[in-house]
C-alpha positions in Angstrom: 127.4 170.0 177.3 130.4 168.2 179.8 132.4 171.1 181.1 134.0 172.7 184.1 133.3 176.3 185.0 135.8 178.6 187.2 135.1 182.2 188.5 138.3 184.1 188.0 139.6 187.2 190.1 137.6 190.2 189.6 134.0 191.4 188.9 134.9 192.3 184.9 136.8 189.6 183.5 137.8 187.9 180.5 136.6 184.1 179.9 138.3 181.9 178.4 136.7 179.1 176.4 138.6 176.3 176.4 138.2 173.6 173.6 140.2 170.4 173.5 141.4 168.5 170.8 140.7 164.9 169.6 140.6 162.7 172.1 141.1 165.0 175.2 138.2 166.0 177.4 137.4 169.7 179.8 140.6 169.1 182.0 143.2 169.1 179.2 144.1 173.1 178.5 143.3 174.1 182.5 147.2 174.6 182.5 147.0 176.7 179.1 144.7 179.2 180.9 146.9 179.3 183.9 149.2 180.2 181.8 147.8 182.8 179.6 145.6 184.7 182.0 145.0 183.3 185.6 142.8 186.1 186.4 140.0 185.0 184.0 137.1 182.9 184.5 138.0 179.6 182.8 134.7 178.1 180.6 136.3 174.5 179.8 134.0 172.1 177.2 134.2 168.9 176.3 132.7 167.7 172.5 130.0 165.7 172.2 131.1 163.6 169.9 132.8 159.9 170.4 134.7 158.8 168.0 135.7 155.1 168.3 136.2 156.5 172.5 137.9 159.7 171.8 135.8 162.6 171.9 135.4 165.0 169.9 133.4 168.8 168.7 132.3 167.4 165.4 132.4 163.9 163.2 134.9 163.9 160.1 134.3 161.4 157.6 138.2 160.3 157.6 141.4 162.3 158.8 141.4 165.6 157.3 137.8 165.3 156.0 135.2 167.3 157.8 131.3 166.0 158.4 130.2 169.5 157.5 126.7 168.7 158.1 127.5 167.9 161.8 130.3 170.6 162.0 127.2 173.3 161.3 125.3 171.5 163.6 127.7 171.3 166.4 129.0 175.0 165.9 125.7 176.0 166.4 125.2 173.9 169.5 128.5 175.1 171.2 127.1 178.8 170.6 124.0 178.2 172.2 125.9 176.9 175.2 128.3 179.7 175.4 125.0 181.8 175.5 123.2 179.4 178.1 126.3 179.2 180.7 126.9 183.1 180.4 123.6 183.3 181.7 123.9 180.6 184.2 127.2 181.8 185.6 126.7 185.7 185.2 130.3 186.2 182.8 130.0 189.0 180.1 129.2 187.1 177.0 130.8 189.9 174.9 134.2 189.0 176.5 134.9 185.5 175.9 138.1 184.3 174.4 138.9 181.1 172.9 141.6 179.3 173.4 141.4 175.8 170.9 143.7 172.9 170.4 143.4 171.0 166.9 140.0 169.6 166.6 139.1 172.5 169.2 140.7 175.5 167.5 138.5 174.2 164.3 135.4 174.2 166.2 136.1 177.9 167.3 137.5 178.7 164.0 133.9 177.2 162.5 132.0 179.8 165.0 133.9 182.5 163.3 133.4 181.5 160.0 129.3 180.8 160.7 128.8 183.4 163.2 129.2 187.5 163.7 131.5 187.8 165.9 130.8 185.1 168.2 133.7 185.6 170.6 135.8 188.5 171.5 138.9 186.7 170.0 140.3 183.2 169.8 143.5 181.7 169.8 143.8 178.9 167.0 146.7 176.5 168.3 146.8 174.2 164.9 144.1 174.7 163.2 142.6 173.7 159.9 140.0 175.8 157.4 136.5 174.6 158.6 135.4 175.6 155.9 135.4 176.4 152.2 133.3 178.2 149.6 131.6 179.7 152.4 130.6 183.4 152.6 131.7 184.5 155.8 130.9 187.7 158.1 132.7 190.9 158.7 135.6 190.4 161.0 136.9 194.0 161.1 139.5 194.5 164.3 138.6 190.6 165.6 142.3 189.6 167.5 143.2 186.2 166.2 146.6 183.9 167.2 147.6 181.7 165.2 150.3 179.1 166.7 151.5 176.7 163.7 153.9 173.8 163.5 156.1 173.8 160.2 156.5 170.4 160.5 153.0 169.5 160.9 151.8 166.3 159.5 148.0 167.3 160.0 147.8 170.6 159.4 150.4 171.3 156.8 151.6 175.2 156.3 149.0 175.4 153.3 146.5 174.8 155.5 147.4 177.1 158.0 147.8 180.3 155.2 144.6 179.7 153.5 143.0 180.1 157.2 145.0 183.3 158.2 144.0 184.3 154.2 140.3 183.7 155.2 140.5 185.8 158.1 142.3 188.5 156.8 140.4 189.2 153.9 137.5 189.9 156.6 139.4 192.0 158.1 140.4 190.1 161.0 143.7 191.3 163.1 146.3 188.0 163.0 149.1 187.3 164.1 150.8 183.6 162.7 153.1 182.1 164.9 155.5 179.5 163.5 157.4 177.0 165.4 159.9 174.5 164.2 157.6 171.3 165.4 154.7 169.0 164.3 151.5 168.4 165.7 152.3 169.1 169.3 151.8 172.3 171.3 155.0 173.9 172.6 155.5 176.1 175.2 157.1 178.8 172.4 154.0 178.9 171.0 151.9 179.5 174.8 154.5 182.1 175.5 153.7 184.0 172.0 149.8 183.4 172.8 150.2 185.1 176.3 152.0 188.2 174.9 149.4 188.5 172.6 146.5 188.1 174.4 147.8 190.5 177.0 149.0 193.3 173.7 145.3 192.6 172.0 143.0 191.2 174.7 143.9 193.0 177.5 145.3 196.1 176.6 148.3 195.4 178.6 152.0 196.4 177.3 154.0 193.2 177.4 157.4 195.3 177.4 
């Protein structure tokens, strides 16, 4: 998979797995990594699906309706890639933290739905429910931050609440932040994600 890897400062760092939204690429979320943890390793990935010239991580049948067969295939593709990248770049596979926006948040959520704790935690920005009717793995103690827009036309509030319900039911430690916006990223949610990250992932006390 096309990607950018940046080595962090120190030998025992988190690795931020950056997953862009529809039409983005591996450069899009690099500023977010700098805002959330400038010391971390960065593995920023470009989705392998081309939808009318727009990069995506998996196919969809129409707006809001995922191609589940392709989603399963692409989720495994990403999981395998993370494993391979950890060997190539010598980062700790158990300290990978996903930061995904929109389509990237959906593939990150799909990792959590299909594999047993494939990530140390996840920042899901404007995600949807990746699949329904699936027996989900145990997520006890898994930290997840969800950033959502109360007026998001693509990810309505009911979708966000359903995703949180699924994660909560499996024992994940979920923090949900609402901003009074639509589908676009806001500085407020990134600031909240940074505070959450420092507390939940790095063990720091933001106060």
